[in-house]
ROMIMI-786244 format. One record per residue (C-alpha): residue number from 1; x, y, z. Coordinates in Angstrom, 2 decimals, padded with zeros to 5 digits. Each point is the difference from the previous one (the first is absolute). Layout:
<atoms>
  seq       px       py       pz
  NUM        X        Y        Z
...
</atoms>
This chain:
<atoms>
  seq       px       py       pz
    1   041.41  -007.56  -005.64
    2  -003.36  -001.72   000.73
    3  -000.59   002.38   002.99
    4   000.48   002.99  -002.32
    5  -002.48  -001.39  -002.51
    6  -002.52  -000.79   002.66
    7   000.39   003.55   001.48
    8  -000.46   001.46  -003.58
    9  -003.22  -002.03  -000.44
   10  -001.31   001.10   003.35
   11   000.76   003.58  -000.81
   12  -001.75  -000.30  -003.35
   13  -003.04  -001.57   001.71
   14  -000.19   002.80   002.54
   15   000.20   002.58  -002.85
   16  -002.88  -001.78  -001.79
   17  -002.11   000.02   003.18
   18   000.64   003.75   000.52
   19  -001.02   000.69  -003.70
   20  -003.11  -002.24   000.35
   21  -001.01   001.87   003.18
   22   000.34   003.31  -001.75
   23  -001.98  -001.32  -003.01
   24  -002.82  -001.01   002.39
   25   000.02   003.37   001.74
   26  -000.11   001.84  -003.36
   27  -002.76  -002.22  -001.27
   28  -002.09   000.52   003.11
   29   000.55   003.81   000.04
   30  -001.09   000.12  -003.65
   31  -003.27  -001.70   000.94
   32  -000.70   002.03   003.17
   33   001.62  -002.12   002.64
   34   002.85   000.63   002.42
   35   002.08  -003.06   000.89
   36   000.28  -000.61   003.77
   37   001.52  -003.39   000.45
   38   000.17  -003.61  -001.27
   39  -002.49  -002.42   001.55
   40   000.99  -003.21  -001.64
   41   002.04  -001.34  -002.86
   42  -000.93  -003.03  -002.06
   43   001.69  -001.84  -002.83
   44  -001.54   002.16  -002.66
   45  -001.56   002.86   001.98
   46   000.54   002.65   002.60
   47  -002.71   001.33   002.29
   48   000.37   003.49   001.33
   49  -001.82   002.29   002.34
   50  -000.60   003.46  -001.57
   51  -001.87   003.16   000.67
   52  -002.68   000.90  -002.48
   53  -000.07   003.64  -001.21
   54  -003.30  -000.77  -001.70
   55  -001.83  -001.15   003.13
   56   000.63   002.46   002.99
   57   003.55  -001.30   000.43
   58  -001.27  -003.37   001.23
   59   002.23  -003.05   000.18
   60  -000.37  -002.72  -002.69
   61   001.64  -003.26  -000.81
   62   001.45  -000.38  -003.50
   63   001.00  -003.33  -001.58
   64   002.50   000.61  -002.83
   65   001.23  -002.19  -002.85
   66   003.14   001.39  -001.72
   67   001.65  -000.44  -003.46
   68   000.46  -003.47  -001.33
   69  -002.13  -001.28   002.86
   70  -003.05   001.26  -001.86
   71   000.49  -002.83  -002.51
   72  -000.49  -002.42   002.85
   73  -003.36   001.62   000.92
   74  -003.12  -001.81  -001.14
   75  -001.72   003.23  -001.14
   76  -003.44  -001.67  -000.31
   77   000.24  -001.34   003.54
   78   001.08   003.48   001.16
   79  -002.86   001.69  -001.72
   80  -002.47  -002.59   001.44
   81   001.38   000.81   003.46
   82  -000.43   003.66  -000.55
   83  -003.55  -000.48  -001.28
   84  -000.69  -002.13   003.08
   85   001.28   002.57   002.49
   86  -001.54   002.88  -001.91
   87  -003.43  -001.73  -000.01
   88   000.09  -000.06   003.77
   89   001.33   003.49   000.48
   90  -001.76   001.92   002.74
   91  -001.03  -003.22   001.74
   92   000.73   000.21   003.77
   93   001.85  -003.13   000.57
   94   002.01  -000.26  -003.21
   95   003.48   001.43  -000.62
   96  -000.52   003.08  -002.24
   97   001.53   000.10  -003.49
   98   000.98   003.60  -000.93
   99   001.56  -000.31  -003.47
  100   002.27  -001.74  -002.38
  101   002.89   002.13  -001.31
  102   002.21  -001.00  -002.88
  103   002.81   001.77  -001.70
  104   001.51  -001.47  -003.13
  105   002.96   002.48   000.14
  106   001.05  -001.42   003.33
  107  -001.29  -003.55  -000.72
  108  -001.99   000.00   003.27
  109  -003.47  -001.24   000.93
  110  -001.35   000.69   003.44
  111  -003.12  -000.63   001.98
  112  -001.03   002.51   002.68
  113  -002.13  -001.01   002.97
  114  -000.86   001.39   003.33
  115   002.71  -000.38   002.59
  116  -000.41  -002.48   002.85
  117   002.31  -000.30   002.91
  118   000.18  -003.75   000.26
  119  -001.50  -003.33  -000.96
  120  -001.94  -002.55   002.08
  121   003.00  -002.29  -000.15
  122   002.20   002.58   001.70
  123  -002.59   000.82   002.61
  124  -000.43  -003.71   000.79
  125   003.74  -000.24   000.61
  126   000.00   002.92   002.41
  127  -003.21  -000.39   001.95
  128  -002.51  -002.25   001.51
  129  -003.43   001.20  -000.78
  130  -002.72   000.55   002.66
  131  -003.38  -001.60  -000.66
  132  -001.33   003.49  -000.95
  133   002.74   000.50  -002.46
  134  -000.61  -003.45  -001.55
  135  -003.64   000.91  -000.26
  136   000.75   003.31  -001.73
  137   002.47  -001.68  -002.38
  138  -002.45  -002.74  -000.88
  139  -002.77   002.56  -000.56
  140   002.13   002.09  -002.32
  141   001.29  -002.92  -002.07
  142  -003.48  -001.51  -000.40
  143  -001.41   003.41  -000.98
  144   002.81   000.32  -002.60
  145  -000.68  -003.49  -001.36
  146  -003.77   000.76  -000.09
  147   000.69   003.14  -002.05
  148   002.05  -002.03  -002.49
  149  -002.75  -002.50  -000.32
  150  -002.62   002.71  -000.48
  151   002.00   001.38  -002.92
  152   000.65  -003.53  -001.36
  153   003.71   000.32   000.60
  154   002.09  -002.98   000.99
  155   002.70   000.79   002.48
  156   002.88  -002.40  -000.57
  157   002.67  -001.18   002.42
  158  -001.30   001.39   003.34
  159   002.85  -000.11   002.36
  160   001.37   002.17   002.81
  161   002.57   001.68  -002.31
  162  -002.83   001.27  -002.25
  163  -002.00   001.48   002.84
  164   001.18   003.46   000.75
  165  -000.55   002.16   003.10
  166  -000.56   003.69  -000.34
  167   000.69   001.87   003.20
  168  -001.63   003.16  -001.25
  169  -003.23  -001.93  -000.72
  170   000.48  -002.43   002.93
  171  -001.04  -002.68  -002.48
  172   001.18  -003.25  -001.67
  173  -000.24   000.16  -003.75
  174  -000.17  -002.86  -002.44
  175   002.19   000.05  -003.07
  176   000.47  -002.14  -003.07
  177   003.13   001.66  -001.13
  178   002.54  -001.81  -002.15
  179   003.05  -000.92   002.02
  180  -001.37   002.19   002.72
  181   001.98   002.00   002.52
  182   001.10  -002.65   002.42
  183   003.06   001.57   001.72
  184  -001.49   003.23   001.29
  185   001.93   001.73   002.72
  186  -001.74   001.49   002.94
</atoms>
């Protein structure tokens, strides 16, 4: 009897996951993005990789809050984060914010940023840097911090999980994202 109930609950959970995935795909399509794959799942969010139809089919990372999870979002904190990222847009060593998309019909809020292949934390786990690579990393991080200071922006919580690596730019990028992507897959 318990096995049957457990199986019914698991089946119900799978059905909800399928519907949520379709909801995300529909939402993204409506806003000019084509879902490619999940990057990470958090307690209240999902981060996906998508193709932007608005920007030459480039890859983007989209952090999505869905349904009742929106009530758990500190909207002021989220807007401050967006203002921070937006004020540093077009800066060379900062993760680029693209847009915030929201749909009350779907109950979804999402932040779109440029796509990065990995974080410094992941790279540190995989590699040992040469002295030239350490020099380049140090230079890029210091330049990014200097840019923040020039614009009188305080970068909080600097840690390897919040330093992204863009293969296309061959650069490390600083980020001050809320619950940033910390489980990227290569």
